[in-house]
N, C-alpha and C positions, 0 to 999 in steps of 0.2 A: 504494500500500501504505499502510494507518495506521501511525504510527509506533511504538505501541505492538506491534503485530504484527511490526513490522520489528525492533522489539528483543528480541521474544520469539523469532525465528527464529535471530538472533543466538545468542542464551542456548542455544538449543536444539542449535544447531550446534557450539556450544564444548563443550557436553558430552558430545554424541557423538564427538567427535575428544578430549577427555581417557578416554573410557571405552577407545577404541581404541587409542589410545596405551600405557594402562597395561595393555592385554591383549595387547601384542605382547611384554612382558618378562616373567620370573619374578617379578623385583622390583616389577614393576608401578609401584604410586604412591612407592615409594620411591626411582627413579630421578630424578623432581624435584627433590629435595632432593642426591641421591648426584653426580648429573652436574655440577653447579657447585661440587660441595663437593672433588672429583677433581679439577678444573682449578684450584680454589685449591691445593690440595695442590701439583700439580704447580711450579706459580709459587714456593712455598714452600719446595720443597725447591731448585729452582735459585736464588734469591734470598738466602736464610738460610744454607743447609748448601755449596751450590758458590760460590756468588759470595761468600759470605758480607758480607752488606748487614746491618750490624746496625740497626734500626730498631724503637723500642718498640711491642709488640706486631703486629709485621710479620703475624700472621695475621689478626686482625683487620681490620686496614688492608688485607690483598686482600679479604677476604671483603667488606667495604662497598666495594670497586671492582668486583668481579671479578662478584659476584651481579647487580649491576644491570646491567652490561655483557652478559651473558650474556641477560638478558630481551631486550635493545633487541636485540641482533643475531639470535637465533634467531627472534623476532618478524618483523623487519624481511624476514629473508630468508623465510620460511613464508608473510607477506602479499604479496610479492612474485610469489610462485609460485601464490596462490590462485586467479586467475581462470584464467590458463591451464591451470591444474591441473584445473581443474574444465567445461574445454570442453564435456566430454558433455553434461552438465547444460544447459549454458546453451544448446547447441545444441537441446535439447528443451522447455524453460522458461522464458520472460520473466521475469527476476528483475532487480531490482537488482542491477549488477555489485558495487556497494561490500560485499554481504551478505558476498560471500566473504572478502575481506582483513579485515574487522572480525570474523568469526568466528575466525579466524584468530590475531587480535591480543586478542580476549576467552577465548580459552582459555588463551595464552601467563599473560592476568594473574590468573586463578586459579590458575595453575601457581607463580605468582611470590607469591601470597599466601601459599603454604606456606614458602616459601625465606625468605621475610620473616620468618615466623616462628619457623622454625628459626634466623635470624639471629640477632633479639632474645633467644631461650631463649640462643644461644651464648654472646653477649656479656655477659648476666647472669651465666653461670656464669665467664666471666673477671672479671667484679668490675666491670663498669659498670653502675652502679646506674639503674634507670628513673628518669624526672624527666618533668615539663611539656614538657620541651625537647625531647622525644621525639614530643608531638604533632606538629610542626614537618614529621614524615616523610609525613604526610596531605598536605599540598599538594606536596612536592617527587615523593611517586610520581605524584597528578594530573598535575605537569607532563611527567613522564617518559611518562606513558599517551598524555599528547597530542603529545610526539616523538616515541614509537614510530607512531601511527596515521597525522602526517601524513608520514613517511618510507615506514611501508608501504605506505598509497593511493596516493602518488607510485610507489614502487616495481611496485605490482600494475598501473598504465597504463602505465608506461613497458616494462614486460616484454613486455605485449599487443603493441605495436608492434614493440620489437627483443628478440626471446629472449636473447642475448647481454647485455642489461641485469642478467640473475643474476650475470655475473661480476664486471661492475661491481662493483654491490654486495657480492660477497666481498672483493674489493679494498678496498675502502672500508672496509668493518668489520674486515679487516685494518689498515689503516690506523687507523683510532679506536682500536684496541687497543693500537696503542703511542703514541698522541698524545694519549689522555686520560686519563694520571695513574692508570692502574689498578694498576702497580706501582711508583709513582714519583710523587712527592708535588709536586702543582702549586707548592706552595709553598715548596719546598725551593730553587726556581729560584735566589733570590737577587735577582732582579730586579723588585721589585715593577710596575713599569711594563709587562713580559713576561707577569707572573703575571697579571694583569688584563686583557692582551691575548687570553690563554689562553681565559681564562675568559670572556670577551666574547663570541668567534668559534669556540668549541666547546663549543654546549649540552651536551654529556654529560659533559666534562669538569667543566663547572659544577656539575652535576647530583652526580655521583660525587663531587667537594670537598662539598655541601650534606650530604650522607649522614654524609660522617663527621664534620662540622662538628657535626653533632647527634647521632649517637649515640658518636661517641668522644671530645669535647669538651664535650659539653653546651652547645654554641651556638646560635646563633641564624643561621640561614641569611640571604642576603642577598636581604631579601623583593622590593627593585626587580628584583635580576635574575629572580628569580621570575615577578613580576608579566609583565615583559618578554617572557619565552621562554614564559608562558602566551598573551600577546596576540600574539605572531609566530605560535605554530604552531594556534593557534585559528582566526586568522584562514586560516592554509593550508588546514587540515582542510576550511573552509568553502568553498573556491574549489575544493578537487579535489572533493567532493562535488556541486558543483556540475558539473563538468564531467563526471564519472561518470555524471549525470542525464542532460547535453546530448547524451553520446557512448556512448549504451548501447549501440545499433545497431552502431556503427562496433567498438566493443572487443568485443563478440561476435563479428563478423565474424573481427579480429584475431585473437582465441583460436583461433577452427576453422581459421585457415587453416594 
């Protein structure tokens, strides 16, 4: 299949998924923003009103962490189940198996564009003035997209072989929820060496910190860290695509079994 046709198919499938998702609920497209906003509201009530954790502009801090995390968690979970979930189509048509996780990842990217637009509008209302530093959001978002793609493809392959892997993904997502600095600041640990270790070993924590450095503190992200993560995730993606091509028939049989 030509690459341009492959990209067109991903785009068409993503748009169809978005329309189907919007038609499921009365509020339609509004849920793309309302869902992450409600999650942030729950965290805000727990940490600000119940636990009385006073932090400067906690609501923006939580949004800069929770919005990207929801994008990651939702995309990876949906991509992981995409090949198995389309077993009926796979049994009738011989198409690249990577098409299904990529379409799922792409549809969530389109949703996240609206979420990020809302986030930037909200922080401006809160008094955070836009600056040229905000342009660093483009490479940060790009690196997160690579992370999501790498994890989503790996999850889709693993789920074809072991259905129970969907439970593992759910557990890993919960683990990352508490260890990636969504409702706590990795820079407040008080141990610079430990902070650097977390940012090195947990790419999601690194990205959430980068979002905050740019949006809240008008700073520059760790460019070396961004480049390192982009190289790692890009390499993993290339290897996974190669495996998906080579093991296409085997994955189809596994998905149908």
